[in-house]
C-alpha positions as CSV (number, residue, x, y, z in Angstrom):
1,M,66.3,54.5,-75.4
2,A,67.2,56.0,-71.9
3,W,67.5,59.8,-71.4
4,P,71.0,61.0,-71.4
5,D,72.3,61.9,-67.8
6,R,73.9,65.3,-69.0
7,T,72.6,67.7,-71.8
8,Q,74.2,71.2,-72.6
9,L,70.9,73.1,-73.7
10,P,71.1,75.5,-76.5
11,Y,71.2,78.8,-74.4
12,A,74.3,80.8,-73.3
13,F,74.4,84.0,-71.3
14,D,77.0,86.8,-70.8
15,A,78.9,85.6,-67.9
16,A,80.1,89.0,-67.2
17,G,76.8,90.2,-66.7
18,L,75.8,87.4,-64.3
19,Q,79.0,88.1,-62.4
20,G,78.0,91.7,-62.2
21,D,74.9,90.8,-60.5
22,L,77.0,88.9,-57.5
23,A,78.4,92.4,-56.6
24,A,75.1,93.5,-55.9
25,L,74.6,90.7,-53.4
26,T,77.7,91.3,-51.5
27,G,77.3,91.6,-47.8
28,L,74.2,89.6,-47.9
29,G,74.2,86.7,-45.5
30,W,74.7,83.2,-47.4
31,T,72.8,80.2,-45.8
32,S,75.1,76.8,-45.1
33,H,73.7,73.7,-46.9
34,F,71.6,71.9,-44.2
35,V,72.5,68.4,-45.5
36,K,75.8,68.6,-43.5
37,D,76.7,64.8,-44.7
38,N,76.9,65.7,-47.9
39,Y,80.0,68.1,-48.0
40,Q,83.2,69.1,-46.4
41,G,84.0,72.9,-46.1
42,T,81.6,75.4,-47.2
43,W,78.7,75.1,-49.4
44,D,76.3,77.6,-49.1
45,V,73.2,79.2,-50.8
46,L,71.4,82.5,-51.5
47,P,67.7,81.7,-52.4
48,L,66.3,83.8,-55.5
49,R,63.1,82.1,-55.8
50,S,61.6,79.9,-53.0
51,P,58.6,78.2,-51.8
52,A,55.8,80.7,-51.3
53,G,55.6,81.6,-47.4
54,A,58.9,80.6,-46.9
55,R,60.4,82.9,-44.2
56,H,63.2,80.9,-42.4
57,P,66.5,80.7,-44.1
58,I,66.6,77.1,-44.2
59,Q,63.0,77.1,-45.5
60,M,64.0,79.5,-48.3
61,I,66.9,77.6,-49.6
62,Y,65.2,74.1,-49.4
63,A,64.2,73.0,-53.1
64,D,61.1,71.4,-51.6
65,P,59.7,68.6,-54.0
66,S,56.2,68.8,-52.5
67,A,55.7,72.5,-52.8
68,T,53.3,73.9,-55.5
69,A,53.7,77.5,-55.5
70,F,56.8,79.7,-55.6
71,A,57.7,83.4,-55.0
72,D,60.6,85.4,-56.0
73,T,62.7,86.9,-53.0
74,P,63.8,90.4,-52.9
75,M,67.4,89.4,-53.7
76,L,66.3,88.5,-57.5
77,A,65.2,92.3,-57.9
78,A,68.8,93.3,-57.4
79,C,69.9,90.9,-60.2
80,P,68.9,92.2,-63.7
81,A,71.2,89.9,-65.8
82,I,70.1,86.8,-63.9
83,R,66.3,88.0,-64.2
84,A,66.9,88.4,-67.8
85,A,68.4,85.0,-68.1
86,L,65.6,83.3,-66.3
87,A,63.1,85.1,-68.6
88,A,64.7,83.7,-71.5
89,L,64.4,80.1,-70.4
90,P,60.9,78.7,-71.5
91,F,60.3,76.6,-68.5
92,E,58.0,76.9,-65.4
93,R,60.7,77.6,-62.7
94,Q,60.2,76.3,-58.9
95,S,63.2,76.9,-56.7
96,V,66.1,79.2,-58.0
97,R,69.3,79.6,-55.9
98,L,72.8,80.7,-56.1
99,M,75.0,77.6,-54.7
100,R,78.8,78.6,-53.7
101,L,81.4,76.1,-53.2
102,T,84.3,77.6,-51.7
103,P,88.1,76.6,-52.5
104,G,89.2,73.4,-50.8
105,S,85.6,72.2,-50.2
106,V,83.8,69.2,-51.5
107,I,80.5,68.0,-52.1
108,T,80.6,64.1,-51.5
109,T,78.9,61.7,-53.8
110,H,75.1,61.4,-53.1
111,R,71.7,61.4,-55.2
112,D,68.9,63.7,-55.4
113,H,66.3,61.2,-56.0
114,D,63.6,63.5,-57.2
115,L,65.5,65.2,-59.9
116,D,65.2,63.1,-63.0
117,A,63.6,64.8,-66.1
118,E,62.1,61.3,-67.3
119,Q,60.0,61.9,-63.9
120,G,59.0,65.3,-64.7
121,R,61.2,67.7,-62.8
122,A,64.6,68.9,-63.7
123,R,67.5,70.7,-62.6
124,L,69.5,73.2,-64.5
125,H,73.0,74.4,-63.9
126,I,74.2,77.8,-65.1
127,P,77.9,78.5,-64.1
128,I,78.7,82.0,-63.0
129,L,82.2,81.7,-61.4
130,T,84.4,78.6,-62.0
131,N,87.9,77.6,-62.4
132,G,89.8,74.7,-63.8
133,G,90.1,73.1,-60.3
134,V,86.3,72.3,-60.3
135,D,86.0,68.8,-60.7
136,F,82.1,68.0,-61.1
137,R,81.5,64.2,-61.5
138,L,78.2,62.7,-62.7
139,N,78.0,58.9,-62.8
140,G,81.9,58.9,-62.4
141,S,82.2,61.0,-65.4
142,R,83.7,64.5,-65.2
143,V,81.2,67.3,-66.4
144,T,83.0,70.6,-67.5
145,M,80.6,73.6,-67.7
146,A,81.8,77.0,-68.9
147,P,80.3,80.2,-67.4
148,G,77.1,81.3,-69.0
149,S,76.2,78.2,-70.3
150,V,73.3,76.0,-69.2
151,W,73.1,72.3,-68.4
152,Y,70.5,69.6,-67.7
153,L,71.9,67.2,-65.3
154,R,70.3,64.2,-63.9
155,L,71.0,64.3,-60.4
156,S,68.9,61.3,-59.3
157,D,72.4,59.6,-60.3
158,P,75.7,59.5,-58.1
159,H,77.2,63.0,-58.3
160,S,80.0,65.0,-56.3
161,V,81.9,68.2,-56.8
162,A,85.2,69.0,-55.6
163,N,86.8,72.8,-55.8
164,H,90.4,72.2,-55.9
165,G,90.9,75.8,-57.3
166,G,91.4,79.0,-55.5
167,A,88.5,80.8,-56.3
168,D,84.7,80.2,-55.2
169,R,82.5,78.2,-57.6
170,I,79.1,79.8,-57.8
171,H,76.2,78.2,-60.0
172,L,72.7,79.6,-60.8
173,V,70.8,76.5,-60.0
174,L,67.0,76.3,-61.1
175,D,64.6,73.3,-60.7
176,V,62.2,73.5,-63.7
177,V,59.3,71.4,-64.7
178,V,59.8,69.4,-67.8
179,N,57.6,70.5,-70.6
180,D,57.5,69.7,-74.2
181,H,60.3,71.8,-75.3
182,L,62.7,70.6,-72.5
183,R,61.7,67.1,-73.5
184,G,62.4,67.8,-77.3
185,L,66.0,68.7,-76.2
186,I,66.9,65.7,-74.2
187,D,64.7,63.0,-75.1
188,P,66.3,61.0,-78.1
189,E,62.9,59.5,-78.7
190,N,60.7,62.4,-78.6
191,P,59.6,63.5,-82.2
192,Q,60.5,66.9,-81.3
193,F,64.2,66.0,-80.5
194,R,66.6,68.3,-82.3
195,G,69.8,66.5,-81.1
196,P,73.2,68.5,-80.4
197,R,73.6,71.7,-81.7
198,R,75.7,74.9,-81.3
199,A,74.8,77.3,-78.2
200,F,73.0,80.6,-79.2
201,T,73.2,83.5,-76.8
202,Q,70.6,85.7,-75.5
203,G,70.7,88.6,-72.8
């Protein structure tokens, strides 16, 4: 049985606390996403954890699949709620970024070929700011994610995002190494699979 292309994980975090961290980052320069062919409008990034030794802004926002060592950036130190959320998730973290899509902007349909949990690397999304006009499509089907929820999305499949609303959409996006715990949450054939269940709150 194929793994699902989306799974809401059994974690939930206080959206107001996460949003409070954004205020601490006001005035910092967001870096435009470097794959210009994949979007229209403004899609930009703040790096919270990057490949070790990265100094150039583009290197810091690039989720390099070949990197083997990662380090937190100084920006993460200003984000206590985000740090607490990351600490509560029992996964080995690689890149961690805040990714912003401004009103009227569109991320066009594309694939991130290395982001398939069955191959050992997964991308998790935690919405911090969103609105009813955000249309996230995965394999042509809409994914609605509430602030503070945690989602695995198989982004090696076709996906797109359009922000038709009047406010920014900002997600905390982290790449993690798939471990037995995560496998047990999303692989229906895994002996540890526990199936859908209610989210609980931490932090």
